C-alpha positions, 0 to 999 in steps of 0.5 A: 440378550434381546435385540431391537433394531429401529428404523429412524425416518417414519419410525422414531421421528417424522422427517417430512418437512426436512426431507421434502424441502431438501428434495424440492431444493435439489430439483429446483437447482437441477431445473426439474419440475418441483412437486408439492411436499405431499407428492414426495413422501414416498421417498421417505425411507428408501435409499435416496439414490433410488428415489431420485433415479425414479423421480428423475426418470433415470440414473444420469442426474441422480448422483447430482440430485443426492449431492444437492439434497445433502447440501441443504439437508446437512445444515438445515433439513435434518433438524426440520424433524420431530420425535413421534409421541411416546417414542422416548417412553417406549425406548426407556421401557425397552432399555430398562427391560434389558434390550440392546437397542440399535438404530438401523437406517438407510440415512447416512450415519453421519446425519442419523447420529446428529439427529439422534443426539439432537433429540436426546435419544442417544442414551437409549442406543448402543450404536447408530448404524446407517449408510455411507455417503457413497451409498454403501449399506443403503440397502437394508439387507446389507445394513442389517447384515453389517450390524449383525456381523459388527455386533456379533448378534444372534438374529434369533434374538432380534427384531426389526421395527420400521415403517417401510417394506425395505425394513421388513425385506432387510430383516427377513433376508437376515433371519430377523422378524419385523414389526411394521409401524403404521404411523410412518410413510409405508402403507399397511398393505406394503408392510403386510406384503413384505412379510411383517410379523405384525402391525402396530398402530401407536408407539406405546403399543410396541412393547408387547409385540417386541417382547412376544417376538423376541421371547418366542425366538428365545424359548426354543434355544433354551430347550435345546 
């Protein structure tokens, strides 16, 4: 059985408006200077707690910032979002090809599931996995390990698709190949430096590398 794990933000959907506006809301409530949206896109993808720690210059106010962020995001921000073109089509193709598809996001799963349902993507996925509200499994290494254990998956039959270095690092730590996508918020160099097997420029071009990577992993097992 071939497995594909998909990151959410910057891979399946473009969450820029909702995330950056919620960050700005949190900063304003804290009395902190509020950057323009384009100066905050680096926070899309990594765990929020680490992003706010860096943004605020220390960990002291980061938990409160996350709380304030979620105050807006949970009601408004999560729907200020849109699915990237051709994503439903590629998910449909993989689903029909027999892949088991999972979402693997650092976003809390309570929000991720609402987003996936809202955009009508839940029919493609076996399960939506994310972090807990207390930040457990926010690190992609921990999250992917949790998915593999929970679903009893063989990492040799799986591939991780994501737009940030954290996706590739998490995949490599668990023996999974990673595909870097360039339409999200990670740079090409960031993805290459983190060890992705390849870069993909458009969602419609994902099918072939996913098949190639999972197929090449399956063949040695078949000979054994």
